N, CA, C and O atoms as a Maestro MAE file, in Angstrom:
{
 s_m_m2io_version
 :::
 2.0.0
}

f_m_ct {
 s_m_title
 :::
 protein
 m_atom[312] {
  # First column is atom index #
  i_m_mmod_type
  r_m_x_coord
  r_m_y_coord
  r_m_z_coord
  i_m_residue_number
  s_m_chain_name
  s_m_pdb_residue_name
  s_m_pdb_atom_name
  i_m_atomic_number
  :::
  1 25 0.995 -1.337 0.132 1 A "UNK " " N  " 7
  2 3 -0.111 -0.248 0.198 1 A "UNK " " CA " 6
  3 2 0.877 1.527 0.131 1 A "UNK " " C  " 6
  4 15 1.742 1.878 0.933 1 A "UNK " " O  " 8
  5 25 0.415 2.245 -0.942 2 A "UNK " " N  " 7
  6 3 0.937 3.739 -0.931 2 A "UNK " " CA " 6
  7 2 0.689 4.059 0.610 2 A "UNK " " C  " 6
  8 15 -0.173 3.598 1.358 2 A "UNK " " O  " 8
  9 25 1.967 5.228 0.931 3 A "UNK " " N  " 7
  10 3 1.929 5.671 2.403 3 A "UNK " " CA " 6
  11 2 0.810 6.762 2.327 3 A "UNK " " C  " 6
  12 15 0.118 7.023 3.312 3 A "UNK " " O  " 8
  13 25 0.620 7.545 0.827 4 A "UNK " " N  " 7
  14 3 -0.439 8.723 0.927 4 A "UNK " " CA " 6
  15 2 -1.870 7.846 1.428 4 A "UNK " " C  " 6
  16 15 -2.398 8.235 2.469 4 A "UNK " " O  " 8
  17 25 -2.535 6.592 0.641 5 A "UNK " " N  " 7
  18 3 -2.983 6.116 1.318 5 A "UNK " " CA " 6
  19 2 -3.163 5.673 2.623 5 A "UNK " " C  " 6
  20 15 -4.197 5.817 3.276 5 A "UNK " " O  " 8
  21 25 -2.132 5.128 2.996 6 A "UNK " " N  " 7
  22 3 -2.560 4.657 4.352 6 A "UNK " " CA " 6
  23 2 -2.684 5.642 4.891 6 A "UNK " " C  " 6
  24 15 -3.562 5.488 5.741 6 A "UNK " " O  " 8
  25 25 -2.058 7.258 4.911 7 A "UNK " " N  " 7
  26 3 -2.452 8.524 5.840 7 A "UNK " " CA " 6
  27 2 -3.575 9.196 5.220 7 A "UNK " " C  " 6
  28 15 -3.983 10.266 5.673 7 A "UNK " " O  " 8
  29 25 -4.083 8.656 4.245 8 A "UNK " " N  " 7
  30 3 -5.597 8.936 3.926 8 A "UNK " " CA " 6
  31 2 -6.161 8.152 5.005 8 A "UNK " " C  " 6
  32 15 -6.657 8.847 5.892 8 A "UNK " " O  " 8
  33 25 -6.228 6.828 5.188 9 A "UNK " " N  " 7
  34 3 -6.882 5.963 6.149 9 A "UNK " " CA " 6
  35 2 -7.177 6.251 7.605 9 A "UNK " " C  " 6
  36 15 -8.104 6.440 8.392 9 A "UNK " " O  " 8
  37 25 -5.720 6.170 7.503 10 A "UNK " " N  " 7
  38 3 -5.145 6.878 9.290 10 A "UNK " " CA " 6
  39 2 -6.040 8.396 9.857 10 A "UNK " " C  " 6
  40 15 -6.056 8.501 11.083 10 A "UNK " " O  " 8
  41 25 -6.633 9.336 9.209 11 A "UNK " " N  " 7
  42 3 -6.728 10.475 9.181 11 A "UNK " " CA " 6
  43 2 -8.472 10.155 9.458 11 A "UNK " " C  " 6
  44 15 -9.162 10.430 10.440 11 A "UNK " " O  " 8
  45 25 -8.813 9.505 8.238 12 A "UNK " " N  " 7
  46 3 -10.165 9.213 7.972 12 A "UNK " " CA " 6
  47 2 -10.712 8.158 9.441 12 A "UNK " " C  " 6
  48 15 -11.718 8.462 10.083 12 A "UNK " " O  " 8
  49 25 -10.029 7.181 9.713 13 A "UNK " " N  " 7
  50 3 -9.934 6.238 10.751 13 A "UNK " " CA " 6
  51 2 -9.852 7.142 12.580 13 A "UNK " " C  " 6
  52 15 -10.602 6.887 13.522 13 A "UNK " " O  " 8
  53 25 -8.463 8.398 12.560 14 A "UNK " " N  " 7
  54 3 -9.490 8.971 13.516 14 A "UNK " " CA " 6
  55 2 -10.131 10.157 13.650 14 A "UNK " " C  " 6
  56 15 -10.278 10.653 14.767 14 A "UNK " " O  " 8
  57 25 -10.693 10.892 12.273 15 A "UNK " " N  " 7
  58 3 -11.978 11.625 12.297 15 A "UNK " " CA " 6
  59 2 -13.331 10.746 13.060 15 A "UNK " " C  " 6
  60 15 -14.175 11.144 13.863 15 A "UNK " " O  " 8
  61 25 -13.101 9.291 12.374 16 A "UNK " " N  " 7
  62 3 -14.307 8.545 12.707 16 A "UNK " " CA " 6
  63 2 -14.738 8.142 14.224 16 A "UNK " " C  " 6
  64 15 -15.844 7.791 14.633 16 A "UNK " " O  " 8
  65 25 -13.196 8.344 15.109 17 A "UNK " " N  " 7
  66 3 -12.663 7.673 16.119 17 A "UNK " " CA " 6
  67 2 -13.381 9.377 16.886 17 A "UNK " " C  " 6
  68 15 -14.305 9.151 17.667 17 A "UNK " " O  " 8
  69 25 -13.195 10.194 16.794 18 A "UNK " " N  " 7
  70 3 -12.852 11.481 17.610 18 A "UNK " " CA " 6
  71 2 -14.715 11.614 17.462 18 A "UNK " " C  " 6
  72 15 -15.396 11.677 18.485 18 A "UNK " " O  " 8
  73 25 -15.391 11.643 15.975 19 A "UNK " " N  " 7
  74 3 -16.821 11.918 16.018 19 A "UNK " " CA " 6
  75 2 -17.509 10.473 17.168 19 A "UNK " " C  " 6
  76 15 -18.356 10.488 18.061 19 A "UNK " " O  " 8
  77 25 -16.940 9.731 16.777 20 A "UNK " " N  " 7
  78 3 -17.759 9.199 18.029 20 A "UNK " " CA " 6
  79 2 -17.653 9.085 19.179 20 A "UNK " " C  " 6
  80 15 -18.406 8.352 19.819 20 A "UNK " " O  " 8
  81 25 -16.560 9.881 19.798 21 A "UNK " " N  " 7
  82 3 -16.194 10.052 21.208 21 A "UNK " " CA " 6
  83 2 -17.419 10.917 21.068 21 A "UNK " " C  " 6
  84 15 -18.511 10.445 21.382 21 A "UNK " " O  " 8
  85 25 -17.324 12.068 20.648 22 A "UNK " " N  " 7
  86 3 -17.817 13.147 20.645 22 A "UNK " " CA " 6
  87 2 -19.762 13.133 20.866 22 A "UNK " " C  " 6
  88 15 -20.494 13.808 21.590 22 A "UNK " " O  " 8
  89 25 -20.008 12.188 20.003 23 A "UNK " " N  " 7
  90 3 -21.324 12.090 19.991 23 A "UNK " " CA " 6
  91 2 -22.116 11.130 21.029 23 A "UNK " " C  " 6
  92 15 -23.267 11.108 21.465 23 A "UNK " " O  " 8
  93 25 -20.636 10.134 21.269 24 A "UNK " " N  " 7
  94 3 -21.276 8.858 22.515 24 A "UNK " " CA " 6
  95 2 -21.337 9.065 23.031 24 A "UNK " " C  " 6
  96 15 -22.468 9.302 23.453 24 A "UNK " " O  " 8
  97 25 -20.016 9.336 23.934 25 A "UNK " " N  " 7
  98 3 -19.450 10.142 25.253 25 A "UNK " " CA " 6
  99 2 -20.248 11.651 26.114 25 A "UNK " " C  " 6
  100 15 -20.708 11.849 27.238 25 A "UNK " " O  " 8
  101 25 -20.041 12.666 24.571 26 A "UNK " " N  " 7
  102 3 -20.184 13.924 24.927 26 A "UNK " " CA " 6
  103 2 -21.456 14.301 24.526 26 A "UNK " " C  " 6
  104 15 -21.843 15.469 24.506 26 A "UNK " " O  " 8
  105 25 -21.844 13.730 24.338 27 A "UNK " " N  " 7
  106 3 -23.729 13.841 23.655 27 A "UNK " " CA " 6
  107 2 -23.577 15.034 22.564 27 A "UNK " " C  " 6
  108 15 -24.551 15.618 22.088 27 A "UNK " " O  " 8
  109 25 -21.950 15.377 22.165 28 A "UNK " " N  " 7
  110 3 -21.902 16.670 20.937 28 A "UNK " " CA " 6
  111 2 -22.644 17.849 22.040 28 A "UNK " " C  " 6
  112 15 -22.664 18.996 21.592 28 A "UNK " " O  " 8
  113 25 -22.957 17.744 22.766 29 A "UNK " " N  " 7
  114 3 -23.634 19.039 23.204 29 A "UNK " " CA " 6
  115 2 -22.125 19.839 24.098 29 A "UNK " " C  " 6
  116 15 -21.149 19.127 24.336 29 A "UNK " " O  " 8
  117 25 -22.128 20.862 24.378 30 A "UNK " " N  " 7
  118 3 -21.111 21.472 25.634 30 A "UNK " " CA " 6
  119 2 -21.220 21.368 26.777 30 A "UNK " " C  " 6
  120 15 -22.299 21.039 27.271 30 A "UNK " " O  " 8
  121 25 -20.363 21.566 27.361 31 A "UNK " " N  " 7
  122 3 -20.614 20.737 29.108 31 A "UNK " " CA " 6
  123 2 -20.008 21.953 29.968 31 A "UNK " " C  " 6
  124 15 -20.097 21.926 31.195 31 A "UNK " " O  " 8
  125 25 -19.540 22.760 29.458 32 A "UNK " " N  " 7
  126 3 -18.091 23.835 30.123 32 A "UNK " " CA " 6
  127 2 -18.674 25.208 29.638 32 A "UNK " " C  " 6
  128 15 -19.164 25.459 28.537 32 A "UNK " " O  " 8
  129 25 -18.485 26.155 30.872 33 A "UNK " " N  " 7
  130 3 -19.093 27.726 30.643 33 A "UNK " " CA " 6
  131 2 -18.425 28.261 29.332 33 A "UNK " " C  " 6
  132 15 -19.015 29.108 28.662 33 A "UNK " " O  " 8
  133 25 -16.993 27.694 28.894 34 A "UNK " " N  " 7
  134 3 -16.176 28.192 27.994 34 A "UNK " " CA " 6
  135 2 -16.668 27.423 26.678 34 A "UNK " " C  " 6
  136 15 -16.345 28.015 25.648 34 A "UNK " " O  " 8
  137 25 -17.280 26.397 26.514 35 A "UNK " " N  " 7
  138 3 -17.970 25.961 25.402 35 A "UNK " " CA " 6
  139 2 -19.129 26.619 25.040 35 A "UNK " " C  " 6
  140 15 -19.296 26.968 23.871 35 A "UNK " " O  " 8
  141 25 -20.014 26.846 25.965 36 A "UNK " " N  " 7
  142 3 -21.307 27.589 25.770 36 A "UNK " " CA " 6
  143 2 -21.131 28.796 25.012 36 A "UNK " " C  " 6
  144 15 -21.615 29.007 23.900 36 A "UNK " " O  " 8
  145 25 -20.395 29.590 25.694 37 A "UNK " " N  " 7
  146 3 -19.321 30.771 24.994 37 A "UNK " " CA " 6
  147 2 -18.932 30.787 23.786 37 A "UNK " " C  " 6
  148 15 -19.262 31.705 23.035 37 A "UNK " " O  " 8
  149 25 -18.207 29.828 23.413 38 A "UNK " " N  " 7
  150 3 -17.929 29.706 22.278 38 A "UNK " " CA " 6
  151 2 -18.538 29.164 21.386 38 A "UNK " " C  " 6
  152 15 -18.144 29.249 20.223 38 A "UNK " " O  " 8
  153 25 -19.620 28.495 21.722 39 A "UNK " " N  " 7
  154 3 -20.443 27.543 20.133 39 A "UNK " " CA " 6
  155 2 -21.405 29.028 20.250 39 A "UNK " " C  " 6
  156 15 -21.692 29.309 19.086 39 A "UNK " " O  " 8
  157 25 -22.066 30.177 21.285 40 A "UNK " " N  " 7
  158 3 -22.547 30.997 20.270 40 A "UNK " " CA " 6
  159 2 -21.818 31.861 20.280 40 A "UNK " " C  " 6
  160 15 -22.468 32.790 20.760 40 A "UNK " " O  " 8
  161 25 -20.433 32.351 19.969 41 A "UNK " " N  " 7
  162 3 -20.181 33.520 19.478 41 A "UNK " " CA " 6
  163 2 -19.489 32.681 17.611 41 A "UNK " " C  " 6
  164 15 -19.252 33.192 16.517 41 A "UNK " " O  " 8
  165 25 -19.434 31.723 17.969 42 A "UNK " " N  " 7
  166 3 -19.454 30.657 16.499 42 A "UNK " " CA " 6
  167 2 -20.922 31.104 15.663 42 A "UNK " " C  " 6
  168 15 -20.994 31.375 14.465 42 A "UNK " " O  " 8
  169 25 -21.817 31.098 16.449 43 A "UNK " " N  " 7
  170 3 -22.901 31.054 15.464 43 A "UNK " " CA " 6
  171 2 -23.797 32.191 15.326 43 A "UNK " " C  " 6
  172 15 -24.947 32.226 14.889 43 A "UNK " " O  " 8
  173 25 -22.874 33.335 15.893 44 A "UNK " " N  " 7
  174 3 -23.222 34.824 15.447 44 A "UNK " " CA " 6
  175 2 -22.035 34.624 14.367 44 A "UNK " " C  " 6
  176 15 -22.460 34.820 13.228 44 A "UNK " " O  " 8
  177 25 -20.877 34.341 14.405 45 A "UNK " " N  " 7
  178 3 -19.776 34.713 13.512 45 A "UNK " " CA " 6
  179 2 -20.004 33.866 11.479 45 A "UNK " " C  " 6
  180 15 -19.472 34.084 10.391 45 A "UNK " " O  " 8
  181 25 -21.165 32.844 12.043 46 A "UNK " " N  " 7
  182 3 -21.602 32.226 11.755 46 A "UNK " " CA " 6
  183 2 -23.077 33.013 10.162 46 A "UNK " " C  " 6
  184 15 -23.467 32.720 9.031 46 A "UNK " " O  " 8
  185 25 -23.332 34.210 11.394 47 A "UNK " " N  " 7
  186 3 -24.647 35.224 10.392 47 A "UNK " " CA " 6
  187 2 -24.190 35.844 9.681 47 A "UNK " " C  " 6
  188 15 -24.707 36.193 8.620 47 A "UNK " " O  " 8
  189 25 -22.612 36.278 10.257 48 A "UNK " " N  " 7
  190 3 -21.734 37.502 9.238 48 A "UNK " " CA " 6
  191 2 -21.816 38.795 10.602 48 A "UNK " " C  " 6
  192 15 -21.518 39.920 10.201 48 A "UNK " " O  " 8
  193 25 -22.170 38.696 12.047 49 A "UNK " " N  " 7
  194 3 -21.642 39.448 12.752 49 A "UNK " " CA " 6
  195 2 -20.661 39.007 13.333 49 A "UNK " " C  " 6
  196 15 -20.299 37.830 13.317 49 A "UNK " " O  " 8
  197 25 -19.952 40.226 14.104 50 A "UNK " " N  " 7
  198 3 -19.412 40.036 15.446 50 A "UNK " " CA " 6
  199 2 -20.230 39.860 16.611 50 A "UNK " " C  " 6
  200 15 -20.320 38.813 17.251 50 A "UNK " " O  " 8
  201 25 -20.940 41.159 16.900 51 A "UNK " " N  " 7
  202 3 -22.245 41.231 17.989 51 A "UNK " " CA " 6
  203 2 -23.448 40.720 17.596 51 A "UNK " " C  " 6
  204 15 -23.725 40.503 16.416 51 A "UNK " " O  " 8
  205 25 -24.281 40.487 18.647 52 A "UNK " " N  " 7
  206 3 -25.938 40.546 18.521 52 A "UNK " " CA " 6
  207 2 -26.359 41.589 19.482 52 A "UNK " " C  " 6
  208 15 -25.787 41.942 20.513 52 A "UNK " " O  " 8
  209 25 -27.798 42.149 18.802 53 A "UNK " " N  " 7
  210 3 -28.096 42.765 19.772 53 A "UNK " " CA " 6
  211 2 -28.718 42.332 21.123 53 A "UNK " " C  " 6
  212 15 -28.404 41.142 21.096 53 A "UNK " " O  " 8
  213 25 -28.924 42.383 21.480 54 A "UNK " " N  " 7
  214 3 -29.100 42.372 23.295 54 A "UNK " " CA " 6
  215 2 -30.543 42.340 23.658 54 A "UNK " " C  " 6
  216 15 -31.025 43.440 23.924 54 A "UNK " " O  " 8
  217 25 -31.350 41.285 23.726 55 A "UNK " " N  " 7
  218 3 -32.986 41.351 24.056 55 A "UNK " " CA " 6
  219 2 -33.149 41.543 25.424 55 A "UNK " " C  " 6
  220 15 -32.422 41.244 26.372 55 A "UNK " " O  " 8
  221 25 -34.420 42.191 25.350 56 A "UNK " " N  " 7
  222 3 -34.912 43.482 26.127 56 A "UNK " " CA " 6
  223 2 -34.435 43.449 28.055 56 A "UNK " " C  " 6
  224 15 -34.337 44.409 28.820 56 A "UNK " " O  " 8
  225 25 -34.191 41.717 28.381 57 A "UNK " " N  " 7
  226 3 -34.053 41.481 29.551 57 A "UNK " " CA " 6
  227 2 -32.198 40.537 29.530 57 A "UNK " " C  " 6
  228 15 -32.163 39.322 29.726 57 A "UNK " " O  " 8
  229 25 -31.336 41.065 29.362 58 A "UNK " " N  " 7
  230 3 -30.530 40.227 28.836 58 A "UNK " " CA " 6
  231 2 -29.960 39.524 30.362 58 A "UNK " " C  " 6
  232 15 -28.838 39.029 30.463 58 A "UNK " " O  " 8
  233 25 -30.818 39.577 31.342 59 A "UNK " " N  " 7
  234 3 -29.611 38.929 32.808 59 A "UNK " " CA " 6
  235 2 -30.419 38.299 32.482 59 A "UNK " " C  " 6
  236 15 -29.729 37.280 32.440 59 A "UNK " " O  " 8
  237 25 -31.451 37.935 32.157 60 A "UNK " " N  " 7
  238 3 -32.006 36.531 31.737 60 A "UNK " " CA " 6
  239 2 -31.855 35.828 30.968 60 A "UNK " " C  " 6
  240 15 -32.623 34.874 30.839 60 A "UNK " " O  " 8
  241 25 -30.176 36.146 29.674 61 A "UNK " " N  " 7
  242 3 -29.815 35.003 29.181 61 A "UNK " " CA " 6
  243 2 -28.266 35.091 29.359 61 A "UNK " " C  " 6
  244 15 -27.491 34.835 28.438 61 A "UNK " " O  " 8
  245 25 -27.745 35.591 30.997 62 A "UNK " " N  " 7
  246 3 -26.463 35.341 31.300 62 A "UNK " " CA " 6
  247 2 -26.195 34.284 31.180 62 A "UNK " " C  " 6
  248 15 -26.885 33.345 31.576 62 A "UNK " " O  " 8
  249 25 -24.731 34.170 30.393 63 A "UNK " " N  " 7
  250 3 -23.761 32.797 30.200 63 A "UNK " " CA " 6
  251 2 -22.374 33.558 30.963 63 A "UNK " " C  " 6
  252 15 -21.923 34.677 30.718 63 A "UNK " " O  " 8
  253 25 -22.010 32.814 31.698 64 A "UNK " " N  " 7
  254 3 -20.517 33.732 32.397 64 A "UNK " " CA " 6
  255 2 -19.358 33.763 30.049 64 A "UNK " " C  " 6
  256 15 -19.283 33.085 29.024 64 A "UNK " " O  " 8
  257 25 -18.853 35.035 30.643 65 A "UNK " " N  " 7
  258 3 -18.039 34.978 29.719 65 A "UNK " " CA " 6
  259 2 -18.894 36.079 28.223 65 A "UNK " " C  " 6
  260 15 -18.482 36.432 27.118 65 A "UNK " " O  " 8
  261 25 -19.934 36.248 28.821 66 A "UNK " " N  " 7
  262 3 -20.848 36.881 27.693 66 A "UNK " " CA " 6
  263 2 -20.912 38.084 27.817 66 A "UNK " " C  " 6
  264 15 -21.601 38.463 28.764 66 A "UNK " " O  " 8
  265 25 -20.374 38.962 27.110 67 A "UNK " " N  " 7
  266 3 -20.362 40.520 27.510 67 A "UNK " " CA " 6
  267 2 -21.416 41.446 26.911 67 A "UNK " " C  " 6
  268 15 -21.645 41.566 25.708 67 A "UNK " " O  " 8
  269 25 -22.043 42.101 27.937 68 A "UNK " " N  " 7
  270 3 -23.707 42.888 27.857 68 A "UNK " " CA " 6
  271 2 -23.093 44.445 27.397 68 A "UNK " " C  " 6
  272 15 -22.786 45.039 28.430 68 A "UNK " " O  " 8
  273 25 -22.864 45.148 26.374 69 A "UNK " " N  " 7
  274 3 -21.961 46.650 26.714 69 A "UNK " " CA " 6
  275 2 -22.930 47.166 25.177 69 A "UNK " " C  " 6
  276 15 -22.971 46.627 24.071 69 A "UNK " " O  " 8
  277 25 -23.584 48.338 25.668 70 A "UNK " " N  " 7
  278 3 -24.382 49.616 25.001 70 A "UNK " " CA " 6
  279 2 -25.516 48.543 23.866 70 A "UNK " " C  " 6
  280 15 -25.729 48.660 22.659 70 A "UNK " " O  " 8
  281 25 -25.947 47.741 24.666 71 A "UNK " " N  " 7
  282 3 -27.354 47.168 23.711 71 A "UNK " " CA " 6
  283 2 -27.192 45.743 22.651 71 A "UNK " " C  " 6
  284 15 -27.862 45.223 21.759 71 A "UNK " " O  " 8
  285 25 -25.562 45.419 23.515 72 A "UNK " " N  " 7
  286 3 -25.124 44.054 22.394 72 A "UNK " " CA " 6
  287 2 -24.876 43.332 23.184 72 A "UNK " " C  " 6
  288 15 -24.981 43.678 24.361 72 A "UNK " " O  " 8
  289 25 -24.389 41.865 22.789 73 A "UNK " " N  " 7
  290 3 -23.915 40.702 23.120 73 A "UNK " " CA " 6
  291 2 -23.035 40.532 22.110 73 A "UNK " " C  " 6
  292 15 -23.157 40.784 20.911 73 A "UNK " " O  " 8
  293 25 -21.616 39.814 23.078 74 A "UNK " " N  " 7
  294 3 -20.622 39.030 22.547 74 A "UNK " " CA " 6
  295 2 -19.689 38.507 23.082 74 A "UNK " " C  " 6
  296 15 -19.774 38.942 24.231 74 A "UNK " " O  " 8
  297 25 -18.900 37.908 23.047 75 A "UNK " " N  " 7
  298 3 -18.010 36.750 23.979 75 A "UNK " " CA " 6
  299 2 -16.540 37.478 24.260 75 A "UNK " " C  " 6
  300 15 -16.147 38.334 23.467 75 A "UNK " " O  " 8
  301 25 -15.921 37.188 25.159 76 A "UNK " " N  " 7
  302 3 -15.072 37.638 25.505 76 A "UNK " " CA " 6
  303 2 -14.033 37.620 24.818 76 A "UNK " " C  " 6
  304 15 -13.191 38.479 24.556 76 A "UNK " " O  " 8
  305 25 -14.286 35.535 24.283 77 A "UNK " " N  " 7
  306 3 -12.999 35.561 23.437 77 A "UNK " " CA " 6
  307 2 -13.324 35.109 22.133 77 A "UNK " " C  " 6
  308 15 -14.031 34.102 22.090 77 A "UNK " " O  " 8
  309 25 -12.985 35.603 21.096 78 A "UNK " " N  " 7
  310 3 -13.484 35.619 19.869 78 A "UNK " " CA " 6
  311 2 -13.531 34.399 19.217 78 A "UNK " " C  " 6
  312 15 -13.980 34.328 18.073 78 A "UNK " " O  " 8
  :::
 }
 m_bond[311] {
  # First column is bond index #
  i_m_from
  i_m_to
  i_m_order
  :::
  1 1 2 1
  2 2 3 1
  3 3 4 2
  4 3 5 1
  5 5 6 1
  6 6 7 1
  7 7 8 2
  8 7 9 1
  9 9 10 1
  10 10 11 1
  11 11 12 2
  12 11 13 1
  13 13 14 1
  14 14 15 1
  15 15 16 2
  16 15 17 1
  17 17 18 1
  18 18 19 1
  19 19 20 2
  20 19 21 1
  21 21 22 1
  22 22 23 1
  23 23 24 2
  24 23 25 1
  25 25 26 1
  26 26 27 1
  27 27 28 2
  28 27 29 1
  29 29 30 1
  30 30 31 1
  31 31 32 2
  32 31 33 1
  33 33 34 1
  34 34 35 1
  35 35 36 2
  36 35 37 1
  37 37 38 1
  38 38 39 1
  39 39 40 2
  40 39 41 1
  41 41 42 1
  42 42 43 1
  43 43 44 2
  44 43 45 1
  45 45 46 1
  46 46 47 1
  47 47 48 2
  48 47 49 1
  49 49 50 1
  50 50 51 1
  51 51 52 2
  52 51 53 1
  53 53 54 1
  54 54 55 1
  55 55 56 2
  56 55 57 1
  57 57 58 1
  58 58 59 1
  59 59 60 2
  60 59 61 1
  61 61 62 1
  62 62 63 1
  63 63 64 2
  64 63 65 1
  65 65 66 1
  66 66 67 1
  67 67 68 2
  68 67 69 1
  69 69 70 1
  70 70 71 1
  71 71 72 2
  72 71 73 1
  73 73 74 1
  74 74 75 1
  75 75 76 2
  76 75 77 1
  77 77 78 1
  78 78 79 1
  79 79 80 2
  80 79 81 1
  81 81 82 1
  82 82 83 1
  83 83 84 2
  84 83 85 1
  85 85 86 1
  86 86 87 1
  87 87 88 2
  88 87 89 1
  89 89 90 1
  90 90 91 1
  91 91 92 2
  92 91 93 1
  93 93 94 1
  94 94 95 1
  95 95 96 2
  96 95 97 1
  97 97 98 1
  98 98 99 1
  99 99 100 2
  100 99 101 1
  101 101 102 1
  102 102 103 1
  103 103 104 2
  104 103 105 1
  105 105 106 1
  106 106 107 1
  107 107 108 2
  108 107 109 1
  109 109 110 1
  110 110 111 1
  111 111 112 2
  112 111 113 1
  113 113 114 1
  114 114 115 1
  115 115 116 2
  116 115 117 1
  117 117 118 1
  118 118 119 1
  119 119 120 2
  120 119 121 1
  121 121 122 1
  122 122 123 1
  123 123 124 2
  124 123 125 1
  125 125 126 1
  126 126 127 1
  127 127 128 2
  128 127 129 1
  129 129 130 1
  130 130 131 1
  131 131 132 2
  132 131 133 1
  133 133 134 1
  134 134 135 1
  135 135 136 2
  136 135 137 1
  137 137 138 1
  138 138 139 1
  139 139 140 2
  140 139 141 1
  141 141 142 1
  142 142 143 1
  143 143 144 2
  144 143 145 1
  145 145 146 1
  146 146 147 1
  147 147 148 2
  148 147 149 1
  149 149 150 1
  150 150 151 1
  151 151 152 2
  152 151 153 1
  153 153 154 1
  154 154 155 1
  155 155 156 2
  156 155 157 1
  157 157 158 1
  158 158 159 1
  159 159 160 2
  160 159 161 1
  161 161 162 1
  162 162 163 1
  163 163 164 2
  164 163 165 1
  165 165 166 1
  166 166 167 1
  167 167 168 2
  168 167 169 1
  169 169 170 1
  170 170 171 1
  171 171 172 2
  172 171 173 1
  173 173 174 1
  174 174 175 1
  175 175 176 2
  176 175 177 1
  177 177 178 1
  178 178 179 1
  179 179 180 2
  180 179 181 1
  181 181 182 1
  182 182 183 1
  183 183 184 2
  184 183 185 1
  185 185 186 1
  186 186 187 1
  187 187 188 2
  188 187 189 1
  189 189 190 1
  190 190 191 1
  191 191 192 2
  192 191 193 1
  193 193 194 1
  194 194 195 1
  195 195 196 2
  196 195 197 1
  197 197 198 1
  198 198 199 1
  199 199 200 2
  200 199 201 1
  201 201 202 1
  202 202 203 1
  203 203 204 2
  204 203 205 1
  205 205 206 1
  206 206 207 1
  207 207 208 2
  208 207 209 1
  209 209 210 1
  210 210 211 1
  211 211 212 2
  212 211 213 1
  213 213 214 1
  214 214 215 1
  215 215 216 2
  216 215 217 1
  217 217 218 1
  218 218 219 1
  219 219 220 2
  220 219 221 1
  221 221 222 1
  222 222 223 1
  223 223 224 2
  224 223 225 1
  225 225 226 1
  226 226 227 1
  227 227 228 2
  228 227 229 1
  229 229 230 1
  230 230 231 1
  231 231 232 2
  232 231 233 1
  233 233 234 1
  234 234 235 1
  235 235 236 2
  236 235 237 1
  237 237 238 1
  238 238 239 1
  239 239 240 2
  240 239 241 1
  241 241 242 1
  242 242 243 1
  243 243 244 2
  244 243 245 1
  245 245 246 1
  246 246 247 1
  247 247 248 2
  248 247 249 1
  249 249 250 1
  250 250 251 1
  251 251 252 2
  252 251 253 1
  253 253 254 1
  254 254 255 1
  255 255 256 2
  256 255 257 1
  257 257 258 1
  258 258 259 1
  259 259 260 2
  260 259 261 1
  261 261 262 1
  262 262 263 1
  263 263 264 2
  264 263 265 1
  265 265 266 1
  266 266 267 1
  267 267 268 2
  268 267 269 1
  269 269 270 1
  270 270 271 1
  271 271 272 2
  272 271 273 1
  273 273 274 1
  274 274 275 1
  275 275 276 2
  276 275 277 1
  277 277 278 1
  278 278 279 1
  279 279 280 2
  280 279 281 1
  281 281 282 1
  282 282 283 1
  283 283 284 2
  284 283 285 1
  285 285 286 1
  286 286 287 1
  287 287 288 2
  288 287 289 1
  289 289 290 1
  290 290 291 1
  291 291 292 2
  292 291 293 1
  293 293 294 1
  294 294 295 1
  295 295 296 2
  296 295 297 1
  297 297 298 1
  298 298 299 1
  299 299 300 2
  300 299 301 1
  301 301 302 1
  302 302 303 1
  303 303 304 2
  304 303 305 1
  305 305 306 1
  306 306 307 1
  307 307 308 2
  308 307 309 1
  309 309 310 1
  310 310 311 1
  311 311 312 2
  :::
 }
}
């Protein structure tokens, strides 16, 4: 077997194993505050924005490491 094919197979196998652990063990959901805010900011970035308008009562949606400033919400960690 050529080395390039072996490396490709190893990469695919590693990805499948990592996906199985993420879905089977960690249930594919964030468990820590850092993970929650990273997922939140990723969704904001996916919409093509850097910040998001704050809801009428932002304290009801408080997440650690989330900044509420001038009516906008964003992550402490980009």
